[in-house]
BALOBA-1460 file (C-alpha; in Angstrom, 3 decimals):
// residues 82
<rec num="1" residu="m" x="-82.484" y="71.097" z="-47.263"/>
<rec num="2" residu="v" x="-83.631" y="68.550" z="-44.696"/>
<rec num="3" residu="w" x="-85.663" y="65.690" z="-46.139"/>
<rec num="4" residu="k" x="-88.465" y="64.111" z="-44.219"/>
<rec num="5" residu="r" x="-88.809" y="60.364" z="-43.929"/>
<rec num="6" residu="t" x="-91.865" y="60.282" z="-46.209"/>
<rec num="7" residu="e" x="-90.073" y="62.250" z="-48.925"/>
<rec num="8" residu="i" x="-87.181" y="59.801" z="-48.865"/>
<rec num="9" residu="l" x="-89.588" y="56.863" z="-48.958"/>
<rec num="10" residu="n" x="-91.382" y="58.407" z="-51.942"/>
<rec num="11" residu="q" x="-88.048" y="58.746" z="-53.741"/>
<rec num="12" residu="t" x="-87.366" y="55.075" z="-52.951"/>
<rec num="13" residu="i" x="-90.637" y="54.109" z="-54.609"/>
<rec num="14" residu="i" x="-89.864" y="56.193" z="-57.697"/>
<rec num="15" residu="y" x="-86.482" y="54.509" z="-58.132"/>
<rec num="16" residu="a" x="-87.872" y="51.024" z="-57.449"/>
<rec num="17" residu="e" x="-90.630" y="51.448" z="-60.031"/>
<rec num="18" residu="a" x="-88.034" y="52.631" z="-62.549"/>
<rec num="19" residu="n" x="-85.928" y="49.503" z="-61.791"/>
<rec num="20" residu="r" x="-83.097" y="51.716" z="-60.559"/>
<rec num="21" residu="i" x="-82.413" y="49.201" z="-57.825"/>
<rec num="22" residu="n" x="-79.139" y="50.587" z="-56.456"/>
<rec num="23" residu="e" x="-80.677" y="54.020" z="-55.965"/>
<rec num="24" residu="a" x="-83.812" y="52.503" z="-54.430"/>
<rec num="25" residu="l" x="-81.703" y="50.534" z="-51.945"/>
<rec num="26" residu="l" x="-79.720" y="53.641" z="-51.045"/>
<rec num="27" residu="y" x="-82.899" y="55.536" z="-50.246"/>
<rec num="28" residu="i" x="-84.615" y="52.704" z="-48.346"/>
<rec num="29" residu="d" x="-81.436" y="52.230" z="-46.308"/>
<rec num="30" residu="t" x="-81.631" y="55.933" z="-45.447"/>
<rec num="31" residu="v" x="-85.264" y="55.520" z="-44.393"/>
<rec num="32" residu="l" x="-84.329" y="52.590" z="-42.162"/>
<rec num="33" residu="f" x="-81.446" y="54.587" z="-40.700"/>
<rec num="34" residu="i" x="-83.948" y="57.265" z="-39.684"/>
<rec num="35" residu="d" x="-86.470" y="54.798" z="-38.250"/>
<rec num="36" residu="s" x="-85.241" y="51.226" z="-37.986"/>
<rec num="37" residu="i" x="-88.362" y="49.756" z="-36.397"/>
<rec num="38" residu="e" x="-90.836" y="50.249" z="-39.246"/>
<rec num="39" residu="a" x="-91.758" y="46.704" z="-40.246"/>
<rec num="40" residu="q" x="-93.239" y="47.778" z="-43.567"/>
<rec num="41" residu="d" x="-89.926" y="49.344" z="-44.633"/>
<rec num="42" residu="f" x="-88.118" y="46.029" z="-44.154"/>
<rec num="43" residu="y" x="-90.817" y="44.382" z="-46.249"/>
<rec num="44" residu="f" x="-90.325" y="46.993" z="-48.950"/>
<rec num="45" residu="r" x="-86.542" y="46.560" z="-48.886"/>
<rec num="46" residu="g" x="-87.097" y="42.813" z="-49.267"/>
<rec num="47" residu="n" x="-89.156" y="43.417" z="-52.401"/>
<rec num="48" residu="i" x="-86.416" y="45.632" z="-53.817"/>
<rec num="49" residu="k" x="-83.792" y="42.989" z="-53.097"/>
<rec num="50" residu="l" x="-85.982" y="40.401" z="-54.798"/>
<rec num="51" residu="k" x="-85.898" y="42.576" z="-57.939"/>
<rec num="52" residu="q" x="-82.125" y="42.498" z="-57.550"/>
<rec num="53" residu="v" x="-82.403" y="38.672" z="-57.500"/>
<rec num="54" residu="n" x="-80.902" y="38.625" z="-54.038"/>
<rec num="55" residu="t" x="-83.346" y="36.028" z="-52.745"/>
<rec num="56" residu="l" x="-81.552" y="35.106" z="-49.512"/>
<rec num="57" residu="s" x="-81.287" y="38.708" z="-48.377"/>
<rec num="58" residu="a" x="-84.850" y="39.413" z="-49.542"/>
<rec num="59" residu="c" x="-86.106" y="36.535" z="-47.393"/>
<rec num="60" residu="e" x="-84.213" y="37.864" z="-44.374"/>
<rec num="61" residu="e" x="-85.868" y="41.253" z="-44.848"/>
<rec num="62" residu="k" x="-89.289" y="39.650" z="-45.158"/>
<rec num="63" residu="h" x="-88.800" y="37.632" z="-41.978"/>
<rec num="64" residu="t" x="-87.637" y="40.761" z="-40.152"/>
<rec num="65" residu="s" x="-90.788" y="42.590" z="-41.222"/>
<rec num="66" residu="v" x="-92.975" y="39.752" z="-39.938"/>
<rec num="67" residu="n" x="-91.018" y="39.564" z="-36.672"/>
<rec num="68" residu="l" x="-91.611" y="43.304" z="-36.202"/>
<rec num="69" residu="g" x="-95.321" y="42.739" z="-36.619"/>
<rec num="70" residu="y" x="-96.071" y="43.509" z="-40.258"/>
<rec num="71" residu="k" x="-99.291" y="41.569" z="-40.761"/>
<rec num="72" residu="d" x="-99.849" y="42.406" z="-44.439"/>
<rec num="73" residu="a" x="-96.780" y="40.580" z="-45.738"/>
<rec num="74" residu="d" x="-98.029" y="38.773" z="-48.817"/>
<rec num="75" residu="s" x="-96.952" y="35.355" z="-49.942"/>
<rec num="76" residu="a" x="-95.201" y="36.602" z="-53.102"/>
<rec num="77" residu="l" x="-91.821" y="36.942" z="-51.445"/>
<rec num="78" residu="f" x="-92.294" y="33.995" z="-49.100"/>
<rec num="79" residu="f" x="-92.841" y="31.833" z="-52.170"/>
<rec num="80" residu="n" x="-89.130" y="32.364" z="-52.880"/>
<rec num="81" residu="c" x="-88.092" y="31.649" z="-49.278"/>
<rec num="82" residu="k" x="-87.490" y="28.268" z="-47.732"/>
């Protein structure tokens, strides 16, 4: 079975909402492997890493999403970034 990008992203969301962070990161990494220029996916991975209390890496993801043009990045994650 070949999964589509949206199906993998949906699975990421399911795992993230269930606080199954390692699985969520595995799936979001797969999404980014398929399409590594989607700014919103970097933002989402940053939010997952923040749940993992990996603030430095979460901030890097957030900055990447902004640099790729994601305009809807909220201040919630930036609050934790210096």
